[in-house]
VEXSEMAR-56265 format. One line per field, with one value per residue (C-alpha): x, y, z; residue number from 1; residue in three letters. Coordinates in Angstrom, 1 decimal, decimal comma, padded with zeros to 4 digits, always signed. Layout:
u <- (X ...) .
v <- (Y ...) .
w <- (Z ...) .
i <- (NUM ...) .
aa <- (ALA ...) .
//
This chain:
u <- (-014,1 -011,4 -008,9 -009,9 -006,9 -005,9 -008,3 -007,1 -009,3 -008,3 -008,8 -006,9 -007,7 -011,5 -012,3 -015,7 -016,4 -019,1 -017,6 -017,4 -014,6 -015,7 -012,4 -012,4 -013,8 -016,2 -017,8 -016,0 -016,4 -014,1 -016,2 -013,8 -016,2 -017,7 -021,1 -022,0 -024,7 -026,6 -026,1 -027,6 -024,6 -026,1 -028,4 -026,7 -024,4 -020,6 -018,4 -015,2 -014,0 -011,5 -009,8 -010,5 -008,8 -006,2 -006,5 -007,3 -003,9 -002,2 -001,5 -002,7 -006,2 -006,4 -007,0 -003,6 -004,8 -002,4 -004,1 -006,2 -009,3 -011,7 -014,4 -014,7 -017,6 -017,7 -020,6 -021,1 -023,9 -023,6 -025,5 -025,7 -025,3 -028,6 -027,0 -027,0 -030,8 -032,0 -028,7 -027,5 -024,9 -021,9 -020,2 -016,6 -014,2 -010,5 -009,8 -011,3 -009,5 -010,8 -014,5 -016,7 -020,5 -022,0 -025,4 -027,2 -030,0 -030,1 -030,3 -027,4 -026,0 -022,7 -020,6 -017,0 -014,2 -010,6 -008,4 -006,5 -009,1 -011,6 -015,4 -018,4 -022,1 -024,8 -027,1 -029,8 -033,3 -031,8 -030,5 -031,8 -030,0 -030,0 -030,8 -028,8 -028,3 -026,4 -023,6 -022,4 -019,4 -018,5 -015,1 -014,3 -010,6 -010,2 -006,7 -005,5 -007,4 -006,2 -006,6 -004,7 -002,8 +000,4 +003,0 +000,5 +001,6 -000,7 +000,7 +000,7 +004,3 +006,2 +009,1 +011,3 +009,6 +006,0 +004,5 +001,7 -001,8 -004,2 -008,0 -010,9 -010,9 -007,4 -007,9 -010,1 -013,9 -015,8 -019,2 -019,8 -022,8 -023,5 -026,4 -028,5 -026,6 -022,9 -019,4 -018,7 -015,2 -012,8 -010,1 -007,2 -004,9 -001,8 -001,0 +002,6 +002,6 +000,1 +000,5 -003,0 -005,1 -008,0 -010,6 -013,1 -016,0 -018,5 -021,7 -024,3 -027,9 -027,7 -030,4 -031,0 -029,5 -026,3 -022,8 -019,4 -017,0 -013,3 -011,0 -007,2 -005,1 -001,5 +000,1 -000,6 -004,3 -006,6 -004,7 -007,6 -011,3 -013,6 -017,1 -019,0 -022,7 -023,3 -025,1 -023,3 -022,0 -018,5 -018,2 -014,7 -013,2 -009,7 -007,8 -005,1 -002,2 -000,8 +002,9 +003,9 +002,0 +003,5 +005,4 +006,1 +006,1 +009,4 +011,5 +013,5 +010,4 +007,2 +004,8 +001,1 -001,8 -005,0 -008,1 -011,8 -014,4 -018,1 -021,5 -024,0 -027,5 -027,8 -026,9 -027,4 -024,3 -025,0 -021,6 -018,1 -014,8 -011,3 -008,4 -004,9 -002,8 +000,8 +001,9 +004,3 +004,8 +006,2 +007,2 +009,2 +011,9 +013,3 +015,0 +014,8 +012,1 +011,8 +010,2 +009,2 +011,3 +014,4 +016,3 +015,8 +017,5 +015,1 +016,9 +014,0 +013,7 +011,4 +008,8 +006,5 +004,7 +004,6 +005,0 +005,6 +002,4 +000,0 +001,1 -000,1 -001,8 +000,4 +000,3 -000,3 -000,3 +003,1 +004,5 +003,6 +005,5 +008,4 +009,1 +009,4 +011,7 +013,8 +014,2 +015,1 +017,7 +019,4 +019,6 +016,5 +014,2 +011,3 +009,9 +008,2 +005,3 +005,6 +002,9 +000,4 -001,8 -000,9 -003,3 -004,0 -002,4 +001,0 +000,6 -000,4 +002,8 +004,8 +003,1 +004,1 +007,7 +008,5 +008,9 +008,6 +006,3 +005,5 +002,0 +001,6 -001,0 -000,7 -001,1 +000,8 -001,5 -002,4 +000,6 +001,0 -002,4 -001,6 +001,3 +004,4 +003,3 -000,1 +000,2 -000,7 -004,4 -005,2 -008,9 -011,1 -011,3 -007,7 -008,6 -011,7 -009,7 -006,9 -009,3 -010,6 -007,1 -006,3 -009,5 -008,7 -005,0 -004,4 -004,5 -001,4 +001,6 +004,1 +003,0 +005,2 +004,5 +002,1 +003,0 -000,1 +001,8 +005,0 +007,1 +004,3 +006,8 +005,5 +007,3 +006,3 +004,2 +002,4 -001,1 -002,7 -002,9 -005,0 -001,9 -001,7 -005,3 -005,2 -001,8 -003,1 -006,4 -004,6 -002,2 -005,1 -007,2 -004,2 -003,8 -007,5 -007,8 -004,6 -002,9 -000,5 +001,9 +004,2 +003,0 +005,2 +003,1 +004,8 +007,8 +010,7 +008,9 +006,9 +006,7 +003,7 +002,7 +004,5 +005,1 +004,7 +006,0 +008,9 +011,0 +012,8 +014,5 +015,2 +018,7 +019,9 +023,4 +025,6 +029,0 +029,4 +031,7 +029,2 +026,4 +028,2 +028,6 +024,9 +023,9 +026,6 +024,3 +022,0 +024,5 +023,7 +020,0 +020,4 +019,7 +019,5 +016,3 +015,0 +014,6 +013,1 +015,0 +016,6 +013,3 +012,2 +009,4 +009,2 +008,8 +012,0 +013,1 +012,1 +014,1 +012,0 +013,3 +014,9 +015,7 +016,6 +013,6 +014,9 +018,5 +020,6 +018,6 +021,9 +021,3 +022,6 +022,0 +024,9 +024,2 +023,9 +026,8 +029,1 +027,9 +027,8 +029,7 +030,2 +026,6 +025,0 +021,4 +018,8 +015,5 +013,6 +015,0 +012,4 +014,7 +016,8 +016,7 +018,1 +019,4 +022,5 +025,6 +026,0 +028,4 +030,8 +031,3 +029,7 +032,4 +031,8 +028,1 +029,0 +031,4 +028,8 +026,1 +028,5 +029,7 +026,2 +024,8 +027,7 +027,0 +023,6 +024,6 +027,3 +025,0 +023,7 +020,8 +019,6 +016,9 +016,8 +016,9 +015,1 +017,0 +015,5 +014,5 +013,6 +013,2 +013,6 +010,2 +009,8 +012,4 +013,5 +016,5 +017,8 +016,5 +018,3 +016,5 +015,3 +011,7 +011,2 +012,7 +015,9 +019,3 +021,3 +023,8 +025,4 +022,7 +024,9 +027,4 +024,6 +023,2 +026,7 +027,0 +023,6 +023,9 +026,8 +025,7 +024,1 +025,3 +021,6 +021,3 +023,8 +021,9 +020,5 +018,2 +021,0 +021,0 +017,4 +018,8) .
v <- (-019,8 -017,1 -017,2 -014,8 -012,5 -012,5 -015,4 -015,7 -014,5 -010,9 -010,7 -013,6 -012,5 -012,6 -015,6 -017,1 -020,2 -018,7 -015,9 -015,0 -013,3 -010,5 -009,9 -010,4 -008,7 -005,8 -003,3 +000,0 +003,7 +006,7 +009,8 +012,6 +015,4 +013,7 +014,1 +010,4 +010,5 +013,3 +011,3 +008,1 +005,9 +004,3 +002,4 +002,7 +000,0 +000,8 +000,6 -001,0 -003,8 -003,7 -006,5 -005,8 -005,2 -003,5 +000,3 +001,7 +003,5 +000,1 -002,1 -005,2 -003,7 -003,7 +000,0 +001,6 +005,3 +007,4 +010,7 +012,3 +010,3 +012,5 +009,8 +006,2 +003,7 +000,0 -002,5 -006,2 -008,7 -011,1 -014,3 -015,2 -018,9 -020,6 -021,8 -018,3 -018,3 -016,6 -014,8 -011,3 -010,5 -008,2 -006,4 -005,6 -003,3 -003,6 -000,1 +002,3 +005,6 +008,1 +008,8 +005,8 +005,5 +002,0 +001,1 -002,3 -002,6 +001,2 +001,8 +003,5 +001,3 +003,0 +006,1 +006,1 +008,7 +007,5 +005,6 +003,6 +002,2 -000,6 -000,4 -002,6 -002,4 -004,7 -005,8 -007,3 -007,0 -005,9 -009,2 -012,7 -016,1 -017,8 -014,6 -012,0 -008,4 -005,5 -003,9 -000,4 +001,6 +005,2 +006,4 +010,1 +011,1 +014,9 +016,5 +019,8 +019,7 +018,6 +014,8 +011,9 +010,6 +009,1 +009,1 +009,6 +012,6 +015,6 +016,5 +014,5 +013,3 +011,2 +013,0 +012,9 +010,5 +010,9 +008,2 +007,2 +007,7 +005,0 +005,6 +003,4 -000,2 -001,4 -004,1 -007,2 -006,9 -009,7 -010,9 -012,7 -014,6 -014,0 -014,4 -011,5 -011,6 -011,6 -010,4 -007,0 -006,8 -008,7 -007,0 -009,3 -007,9 -009,9 -009,6 -010,8 -009,8 -012,5 -014,6 -014,2 -012,8 -010,4 -010,9 -008,2 -008,1 -005,8 -007,7 -006,5 -007,5 -008,3 -010,5 -011,5 -014,7 -014,8 -015,7 -014,8 -017,8 -018,1 -021,0 -020,8 -023,6 -024,4 -027,3 -029,6 -028,8 -026,6 -024,2 -022,2 -021,7 -019,0 -017,6 -014,6 -013,7 -010,8 -008,4 -005,2 -003,5 -004,6 -007,8 -009,2 -012,3 -013,5 -016,5 -017,5 -019,6 -022,3 -022,0 -025,0 -023,7 -020,1 -019,2 -015,6 -014,1 -012,6 -012,3 -015,3 -017,3 -015,9 -018,3 -017,8 -019,4 -020,3 -018,5 -019,2 -016,7 -017,5 -016,0 -018,6 -018,7 -021,9 -024,7 -022,4 -021,2 -017,6 -016,7 -018,0 -016,6 -018,0 -015,9 -016,1 -014,2 -013,6 -013,2 -010,3 -006,9 -003,6 -001,3 +001,8 +001,9 +005,3 +005,9 +002,2 +000,6 -003,0 -006,1 -008,7 -006,8 -007,1 -004,4 -005,7 -003,3 -002,5 -002,8 -001,4 -000,7 +001,8 -000,2 +001,8 -001,2 -000,4 -002,8 -001,8 -003,4 -003,2 +000,0 +000,0 -003,4 -006,4 -008,6 -011,6 -012,9 -014,5 -011,0 -009,7 -012,5 -012,3 -008,6 -009,5 -012,4 -010,1 -007,6 -010,3 -011,7 -008,3 -008,3 -006,2 -007,4 -005,1 -002,2 +001,2 +000,7 +004,1 +006,6 +003,8 +001,3 -002,1 -004,9 -006,8 -010,0 -008,3 -008,1 -011,7 -012,7 -010,4 -012,1 -015,6 -014,6 -012,5 -009,2 -006,0 -003,4 +000,3 +001,0 +004,3 +006,4 +007,9 +011,5 +013,3 +015,6 +018,0 +020,4 +023,4 +024,8 +028,1 +030,3 +028,5 +029,0 +027,4 +025,4 +022,0 +021,5 +017,9 +017,5 +015,8 +012,8 +012,0 +011,2 +009,2 +007,1 +006,5 +005,2 +002,7 +001,6 +001,1 -000,9 -003,2 -003,8 -003,6 -007,3 -008,1 -008,9 -007,8 -004,2 -002,8 +000,9 +003,4 +006,5 +008,4 +011,2 +011,7 +014,8 +017,3 +020,1 +023,5 +026,2 +026,6 +029,7 +031,2 +030,1 +026,7 +025,6 +023,0 +020,8 +021,0 +020,0 +017,0 +015,8 +015,8 +014,3 +011,4 +010,8 +010,7 +008,5 +006,1 +005,9 +005,4 +002,7 +000,9 +001,8 -001,3 +000,2 +003,2 +006,1 +008,5 +011,7 +012,3 +010,7 +013,2 +016,4 +018,4 +016,9 +018,6 +016,4 +017,0 +013,7 +011,6 +008,1 +008,2 +010,9 +010,6 +012,4 +011,9 +012,5 +011,9 +013,2 +011,1 +011,7 +009,2 +011,5 +014,4 +011,9 +010,9 +014,5 +015,1 +012,4 +012,8 +015,0 +012,1 +011,3 +014,6 +014,7 +017,1 +014,8 +015,8 +017,6 +018,4 +022,0 +023,6 +026,5 +027,1 +027,4 +025,4 +023,0 +020,7 +020,8 +019,9 +016,4 +015,3 +012,2 +009,6 +006,6 +007,9 +006,6 +007,8 +006,7 +007,6 +007,6 +006,5 +006,6 +006,0 +006,2 +003,4 +002,6 +000,7 +001,8 +005,5 +005,4 +004,1 +006,8 +009,8 +009,1 +012,7 +013,8 +015,6 +015,0 +016,9 +016,5 +017,3 +014,3 +011,6 +008,9 +008,2 +009,9 +009,4 +011,4 +013,5 +013,1 +010,0 +007,3 +006,5 +002,8 -000,2 -000,3 +003,3 +002,3 -000,4 +001,9 +004,6 +002,1 +000,6 +004,0 +005,4 +002,3 +001,8 +005,3 +004,1 +000,6 +002,0 +004,4 +002,8 +005,3 +004,6 +001,9 +001,4 +002,8 +002,8 +002,6 +004,1 +001,9 -001,8 -001,4 +001,2 +002,8 +004,2 +007,0 +006,8 +004,4 +004,1 +000,6 -002,4 -004,2 -003,2 -002,1 -005,6 -007,1 -008,0 -008,1 -004,9 -005,7 -008,6 -008,9 -011,2 -008,4 -005,9 -008,4 -008,9 -005,1 -004,9 -008,0 -006,6 -006,4 -003,1 -001,2 -000,8 -004,6 -004,5 -001,8 -002,8 -001,3 +001,0 +002,7 +004,1 +007,6) .
w <- (-022,4 -022,2 -019,3 -016,5 -015,6 -011,9 -010,9 -007,3 -004,4 -004,0 -000,2 +001,5 +005,0 +004,5 +002,2 +001,7 -000,3 -002,6 -004,7 -008,4 -010,1 -012,6 -014,2 -018,0 -021,0 -020,4 -022,8 -022,6 -023,7 -023,3 -022,3 -023,1 -022,1 -019,1 -020,7 -020,7 -018,0 -020,0 -023,2 -021,7 -021,3 -018,3 -020,7 -024,1 -025,6 -025,8 -028,8 -027,4 -025,2 -022,3 -020,3 -016,6 -014,2 -016,4 -016,8 -020,2 -020,3 -020,2 -023,3 -021,4 -021,3 -025,1 -025,1 -024,5 -024,6 -022,4 -023,0 -020,2 -019,7 -017,9 -017,6 -018,7 -018,7 -018,2 -018,8 -018,5 -018,0 -015,0 -014,3 -010,6 -009,6 -008,8 -005,6 -004,2 -003,8 -000,6 +000,1 -000,1 -002,9 -002,2 -005,1 -004,3 -006,1 -005,3 -006,6 -009,2 -010,0 -009,1 -008,6 -009,2 -009,7 -010,0 -011,4 -011,4 -014,0 -014,2 -010,5 -008,7 -006,0 -005,0 -005,2 -004,1 -004,2 -004,2 -006,6 -004,0 -001,5 -001,9 -001,6 -001,5 -002,5 -001,2 -004,0 -001,8 -003,4 -006,8 -008,2 -008,3 -008,2 -011,5 -013,4 -015,3 -014,4 -016,1 -014,2 -015,2 -013,8 -014,5 -013,3 -013,4 -013,3 -013,7 -013,9 -012,7 -009,4 -005,9 -005,9 -004,5 -007,6 -006,3 -009,1 -011,9 -014,1 -014,1 -017,5 -020,7 -020,8 -018,3 -016,7 -013,7 -011,2 -012,6 -014,7 -017,0 -015,5 -014,3 -014,8 -013,9 -012,7 -011,9 -009,3 -009,2 -009,2 -007,6 -006,1 -002,9 -001,5 +002,2 +004,6 +005,6 +008,9 +008,0 +008,9 +007,3 +008,8 +011,1 +013,1 +014,3 +017,0 +018,1 +021,8 +022,2 +025,9 +026,9 +023,7 +022,5 +019,6 +020,0 +017,3 +016,8 +014,3 +012,7 +011,8 +009,2 +009,6 +013,3 +014,7 +018,4 +019,7 +017,6 +018,7 +017,4 +017,2 +016,3 +015,9 +015,7 +014,1 +013,3 +011,4 +014,4 +014,6 +016,8 +019,0 +020,6 +020,4 +021,8 +021,5 +022,7 +022,5 +020,2 +022,5 +021,5 +018,3 +017,6 +019,6 +020,3 +021,8 +023,0 +021,7 +024,2 +022,8 +025,0 +025,8 +023,7 +020,6 +020,7 +017,6 +016,7 +013,2 +012,1 +008,9 +010,2 +010,8 +009,2 +010,9 +010,3 +012,2 +010,3 +011,6 +011,1 +012,2 +012,3 +013,2 +014,4 +015,8 +017,9 +015,4 +012,4 +010,6 +009,4 +008,1 +008,0 +006,7 +006,5 +007,6 +009,2 +011,8 +012,8 +016,4 +016,6 +018,2 +017,0 +019,9 +020,6 +023,3 +023,5 +020,2 +019,3 +017,1 +018,0 +016,4 +019,0 +021,5 +019,4 +017,4 +013,8 +011,4 +008,5 +005,2 +003,1 -000,6 -002,3 -004,3 -006,6 -008,0 -011,7 -014,7 -018,3 -019,8 -016,8 -015,0 -011,3 -011,7 -011,3 -014,4 -012,2 -008,7 -009,4 -010,2 -006,8 -005,1 -007,5 -006,7 -003,0 -003,9 -006,1 -003,2 -000,7 -003,2 -003,1 +000,7 +001,5 +004,3 +003,5 +001,6 +001,6 -000,7 -002,3 -003,3 -003,9 -002,0 -003,3 -004,1 -000,9 -002,2 -002,1 +001,7 +001,7 +000,0 +002,4 +005,3 +003,9 +003,1 +006,3 +004,4 +006,4 +004,9 +005,6 +004,3 +002,5 +000,7 -002,8 -001,6 -004,4 -006,4 -003,6 -004,1 -006,3 -005,8 -004,2 -002,9 -001,6 +002,0 +001,5 -001,8 -000,3 -000,6 +000,5 +000,8 +003,5 +001,2 +001,8 +005,4 +004,3 +001,8 +004,2 +006,9 +004,3 +003,5 +007,2 +007,8 +004,9 +005,6 +009,3 +009,9 +007,9 +010,2 +007,6 +007,9 +010,7 +010,2 +008,6 +006,6 +005,3 +003,6 +001,7 +000,9 +001,6 +001,5 +002,6 +004,7 +008,3 +009,0 +011,9 +010,7 +010,8 +007,2 +005,4 +005,3 +009,1 +009,5 +007,1 +008,3 +011,9 +010,8 +009,0 +011,9 +014,4 +012,1 +011,9 +015,6 +016,2 +013,5 +014,6 +017,9 +017,5 +015,0 +014,8 +012,6 +010,6 +010,0 +006,7 +005,1 +004,5 +005,1 +006,2 +009,7 +011,4 +014,3 +017,5 +019,3 +016,2 +016,8 +014,2 +012,5 +009,2 +006,3 +002,6 +001,5 -002,1 -001,5 -003,8 -002,2 +000,7 +002,7 +002,5 +003,2 +006,4 +007,4 +006,8 +009,3 +012,0 +014,0 +015,0 +017,7 +019,4 +018,7 +015,8 +012,8 +009,2 +008,4 +005,0 +003,9 +000,8 -000,8 +002,5 +004,4 +007,4 +006,5 +009,6 +013,3 +015,2 +016,0 +019,5 +020,2 +018,3 +016,4 +013,3 +009,8 +006,3 +004,4 +001,0 -000,2 -003,1 -006,3 -008,1 -011,9 -014,0 -017,7 -019,1 -022,7 -022,0 -019,6 -022,4 -024,8 -022,4 -019,2 -018,2 -018,5 -015,6 -014,8 -016,8 -015,0 -018,2 -020,0 -020,4 -021,7 -018,6 -015,2 -011,7 -008,7 -008,7 -010,9 -012,9 -012,1 -015,0 -014,5 -012,9 -010,3 -009,4 -008,9 -006,4 -004,6 -004,2 -003,1 -000,5 +000,7 +001,2 +002,8 +005,2 +006,7 +007,8 +008,8 +011,1 +013,0 +016,2 +016,4 +012,8 +013,0 +009,2 +005,7 +002,5 -000,8 -004,0 -005,7 -006,5 -010,3 -013,0 -013,6 -017,1 -017,5 -013,9 -014,2 -010,7 -009,9 -008,6 -011,5 -014,9 -015,5 -017,0 -013,8 -015,7 -013,9 -013,9 -011,2 -009,3 -006,6 -004,5 -004,2 -003,3 -000,7 +000,9 +001,4 +003,0 +005,2 +007,1 +010,7 +011,5 +014,6 +015,6 +015,9 +018,8 +020,8 +024,2 +026,8 +027,9 +024,4 +024,8 +025,2) .
i <- (1 2 3 4 5 6 7 8 9 10 11 12 13 14 15 16 17 18 19 20 21 22 23 24 25 26 27 28 29 30 31 32 33 34 35 36 37 38 39 40 41 42 43 44 45 46 47 48 49 50 51 52 53 54 55 56 57 58 59 60 61 62 63 64 65 66 67 68 69 70 71 72 73 74 75 76 77 78 79 80 81 82 83 84 85 86 87 88 89 90 91 92 93 94 95 96 97 98 99 100 101 102 103 104 105 106 107 108 109 110 111 112 113 114 115 116 117 118 119 120 121 122 123 124 125 126 127 128 129 130 131 132 133 134 135 136 137 138 139 140 141 142 143 144 145 146 147 148 149 150 151 152 153 154 155 156 157 158 159 160 161 162 163 164 165 166 167 168 169 170 171 172 173 174 175 176 177 178 179 180 181 182 183 184 185 186 187 188 189 190 191 192 193 194 195 196 197 198 199 200 201 202 203 204 205 206 207 208 209 210 211 212 213 214 215 216 217 218 219 220 221 222 223 224 225 226 227 228 229 230 231 232 233 234 235 236 237 238 239 240 241 242 243 244 245 246 247 248 249 250 251 252 253 254 255 256 257 258 259 260 261 262 263 264 265 266 267 268 269 270 271 272 273 274 275 276 277 278 279 280 281 282 283 284 285 286 287 288 289 290 291 292 293 294 295 296 297 298 299 300 301 302 303 304 305 306 307 308 309 310 311 312 313 314 315 316 317 318 319 320 321 322 323 324 325 326 327 328 329 330 331 332 333 334 335 336 337 338 339 340 341 342 343 344 345 346 347 348 349 350 351 352 353 354 355 356 357 358 359 360 361 362 363 364 365 366 367 368 369 370 371 372 373 374 375 376 377 378 379 380 381 382 383 384 385 386 387 388 389 390 391 392 393 394 395 396 397 398 399 400 401 402 403 404 405 406 407 408 409 410 411 412 413 414 415 416 417 418 419 420 421 422 423 424 425 426 427 428 429 430 431 432 433 434 435 436 437 438 439 440 441 442 443 444 445 446 447 448 449 450 451 452 453 454 455 456 457 458 459 460 461 462 463 464 465 466 467 468 469 470 471 472 473 474 475 476 477 478 479 480 481 482 483 484 485 486 487 488 489 490 491 492 493 494 495 496 497 498 499 500 501 502 503 504 505 506 507 508 509 510 511 512 513 514 515 516 517 518 519 520 521 522 523 524 525 526 527 528 529 530 531 532 533 534 535 536 537 538 539 540 541 542 543 544 545 546 547 548 549 550 551 552 553 554 555 556 557 558 559 560 561 562 563 564 565 566 567 568 569 570 571 572 573 574 575 576 577 578 579 580 581 582 583 584 585 586 587 588 589 590 591 592 593 594 595 596 597 598 599 600 601 602 603 604 605 606 607 608 609) .
aa <- (MET SER VAL ILE PRO LYS PRO GLU HIS PRO ARG PRO GLN LEU VAL ARG ALA ASP TRP LEU ASN LEU ASN GLY THR TRP GLU PHE GLU ILE ASP ALA GLY ASP SER GLY PHE GLU ARG GLY LEU VAL ASP ALA PRO TYR GLY ARG GLU ILE LEU VAL PRO PHE ALA PRO GLU SER THR ALA SER GLY ILE GLY ASP THR ASP PHE LEU ASN ALA VAL TRP TYR ARG ARG THR VAL ARG LEU PRO GLU SER TRP GLU GLY ARG ASP VAL LEU LEU HIS PHE GLY ALA VAL ASP HIS ASP ALA THR VAL TRP VAL ASP GLY GLN GLU VAL ALA ARG HIS ARG GLY GLY PHE SER SER PHE THR ALA ASN LEU ALA GLY LEU VAL THR ALA GLY GLU GLU PHE THR LEU VAL VAL ARG ALA ARG ASP PRO HIS GLY VAL PRO GLN ALA ARG GLY LYS GLN ALA ASN TRP TYR TYR ASN SER GLU CYS PHE TYR THR ARG THR THR GLY ILE TRP GLN THR VAL TRP LEU GLU ALA VAL GLY ARG THR HIS LEU SER SER VAL HIS ILE VAL PRO ASN LEU GLY ASP THR SER PHE THR VAL GLY ALA GLU ILE SER GLY HIS ARG PRO GLY THR THR LEU GLU ALA VAL LEU ARG ASP GLU ALA GLY GLU VAL ALA ARG ALA SER VAL PRO VAL VAL GLU MET GLY PRO SER LEU ARG LEU PRO ILE PRO ALA ASP ARG VAL ARG THR TRP SER PRO ALA ASP PRO HIS LEU TYR ASP LEU THR VAL ARG VAL VAL ALA GLY ASP GLU LEU LEU ASP GLU VAL GLY SER TYR ALA GLY LEU ARG SER VAL THR ILE ASP GLY ARG ARG LEU LEU LEU ASN GLY GLU PRO VAL PHE GLN ARG LEU VAL LEU ASP GLN GLY TYR TRP PRO ASP THR LEU MET THR SER PRO SER ASP GLU ALA LEU ARG ALA ASP ILE GLU LEU ALA MET ALA ALA GLY PHE ASN GLY ALA ARG LEU HIS GLN LYS VAL PHE GLU GLU ARG PHE TYR TYR HIS ALA ASP LYS LEU GLY TYR LEU VAL TRP GLY GLU PHE GLY ASP TRP GLY ALA GLY GLY HIS GLY PRO ALA GLY ASP HIS GLN GLN PRO THR ALA SER PHE ILE THR GLN TRP VAL GLU VAL LEU ARG ARG ASP ARG ASN HIS PRO SER ILE VAL GLY TRP CYS PRO LEU ASN GLU THR TRP GLN PRO MET GLY ASP ARG ILE SER GLN LEU ASP ASP VAL THR HIS GLY MET TYR LEU ALA THR LYS ALA SER ASP PRO THR ARG PRO VAL LEU ASP THR SER GLY TYR SER HIS ARG VAL ARG GLY ALA ASP VAL TYR ASP SER HIS ASP TYR GLU GLN ASN PRO ALA LYS PHE ARG GLU ASN HIS ALA GLY LEU ALA THR ASP THR PRO TYR GLN ASN GLU HIS ASP GLY ARG VAL ILE SER ILE ASP TYR ALA GLY GLN PRO TYR PHE VAL SER GLU TYR GLY GLY ILE TRP TRP ASN SER GLU LEU ALA ALA VAL ASP PRO ASP ALA GLU GLN ASP PRO ASN ARG VAL ASP SER TRP GLY TYR GLY SER ARG VAL ARG THR LEU GLU GLU TRP TYR ALA ARG PHE GLU GLY LEU THR ASN VAL LEU LEU GLU ASP PRO ARG MET PHE GLY TYR CYS TYR THR GLN LEU THR ASP THR PHE GLN GLU GLN ASN GLY ILE TYR GLY PHE ASP ARG SER LEU LYS PHE ASP VAL ASP ARG ILE SER ALA ILE GLN LYS GLN ARG ALA ALA PHE GLU ASP THR THR ASP GLY ASP ARG GLY) .
//
């Protein structure tokens, strides 16, 4: 039997005992003209094979076709375990880019739009335990239209900070056996104020007389237990933690409690899932962003989550953890997960390692579809997809903030634009789905939500002295704001917590530096690209990194920063590590620069402003 790629359970916060990983070899067909449905590809055999969950553009998939793939088709035969007799079967997709349609034995069971969010189909009544069924997936991925793509290039070649596309299945596909009455979601909210957890649930197939139960444990055994009759939609219960068992989650001590959630009817167990939880708070105190009531300076790195052979899909579970460990070795304590929604197991490893994360959506792809004053055309599906992301990932304690949009530059005008509507919609959806974390309406620009929790800027100035001058105004509530061609693109700063959420991007390629040390950046070069003028020597790189970083560490009103970026990514060679995760620098030296005490860490209640 061939080895199944990525065999781990893909959803560590909602684990059931009976599940079946569908990664592996599938039949495959490229449908260049998107005419496959008319040509009968729902029922016809396909001529190629692909290794799921790797996208067909990747070499790991066995296909390696990097041209535009307007539609692709997948097929495989699945035999259900006989032990699943009498239970419903859930079919889960971690992510399919971009518009997916799913058939089981020729019958459509799901449609889903969005390449970054997960979805599920209930196959009850369509499949039988111990027997085979045929699963077919079509993914449509048109180009040249407004669509949430993240960093996927909308033209053939990679250039600047745009990369090889991802089409079709790129995260794990799996089946799960559940009872007719089962938990469709669990929402875990930590309450540091009264040292408890609130556990809410959505239950499918409700029947009278059921009870929701939850048990919290630590390494010493049971900590708390509670139950509540299910007499309403969305039942919830509270798990109080005794004083001698309280242990908060933080980068210094990423403690996690084990959690079991059940639905029962008398003595009958209807459903049970295994999960975990971290007790921590994220709060705003004036201009300060606090973790567990303390000013923890966020030394973040931009992580785009690409690999040479597997693109947006991690090559293995170990690779997800390794990237966090590489960042921590260089002195970072967290990341902005940039222009992509990561596989859920990344957040699991961040939870375990105490790594701070800002969750983000891959919104790029909406710009350039009209005149400059109204060229951003994000669709209603941006909001739909983002809500799906929030519902999947909001239980992870490592996530300390949300950022639905990034660099949605557009000049301010006197009319309400589509960008205004969608930005407000995504912000409100975030607050409704998760009121426990701060929300940044858009990273860098264009800020459109008055009263948003956080304000930020992106600044790739390479001269430390000029960089310091740019950010001196934060002391008088006039911080650096991004503009575009000299035009105002954001509402004014209103005294929120502030950070520079992208800076640096210092290019370094030792071989090219030796050949062409005086070269200025040419954004059309595809061999090697970074921000600003190139450094000439490795020592010059260290000096620039230290100079830029010290500006931010020394500012008591700056709650953090995000350095661009963790690894080189294709032609963008401004990473701390190579694209293959090889060493480029002395990471101990980089870590020492970053671990200088930040002025923000010495702020007190009197510094609220």
